N, C-alpha and C positions, 0 to 999 in steps of 0.2 A: 343422457340430460349436465349437463358445462354446470357448476358449479361452485366458485368460491366463499373465500373463508375467510375473511381481511381481519386482521388480529389488531385494532386499532389500538389499544394501549401501548402496542411496540410500532403501528407506523400511524400515527393519526391522524384524520382525517385533516382538508385544509377546507379555509372557509367557502372556498368552490363547491369543492365534491358536498360538506355541508350542506351544502344550499341548493344540490341538484338532493341531498335525498329528503328533505324536508320538504322538498315539490313531490318528490310523485307519494311518499307515504299520508300527503294532506293533511284533511284535518286541523287538532291542535298542534301549533308544533312545540309547545310543554309537553305533548305527548311522548315527546323521543327523549325528555329528560327527568332521571333517576331521584331529585334534588327536585326542591321548591323556587319556584324563581317570584323578583319580583315585577319584572317584565315578564309578557309571555308571547312578545312579534319573533316571527321569523329570526331577523335580526339578531335579537336580545339571545334566542336561543344556537344562534351558530356560538355566534361572542361566545358564551357562554362553552359552551362545547369546542370549541377551537382550544379554551385554555384551560377545560375541566375533563376527558374526554372520558373518564370512569365515568359521570352520570350521565353516559350514554343509553340509554334506558334497550339494555340486550334480547335476545337476537331481532336485528332486522331482516328481513327477507325481501332480498330483491331478483326484481323475475320478467321481462320483456314487456319494460316498460313501468312496472309496476309496482309498491315494496307496504310492507305493512312491519307494529311491532311484534316481535312472536310472542308476545302474553296473551291470553293463553295462547298454549302452542299450536289450540286449532285454526288461530284466525293464518296461519300459514296458508288455511286450502283455499284461502279466498282469491290468492295467487295462484296455486297452480290452475 
């Protein structure tokens, strides 16, 4: 199985990549942010993470067009 680890601090995701990731994770976009936000729409979450990449919840596992926030770690099993 191939996998990639993306260091989003050294190489932050752009808005397009973050929009794709928000769509793959689904659910409440605010769950992808480690800080509390006043506005929790997908657009607000993406804008916040573009400016503050360290606030991204991690890890996020992506496989075969699906993604989950890996907290707790057992959630990764959902996409395997």
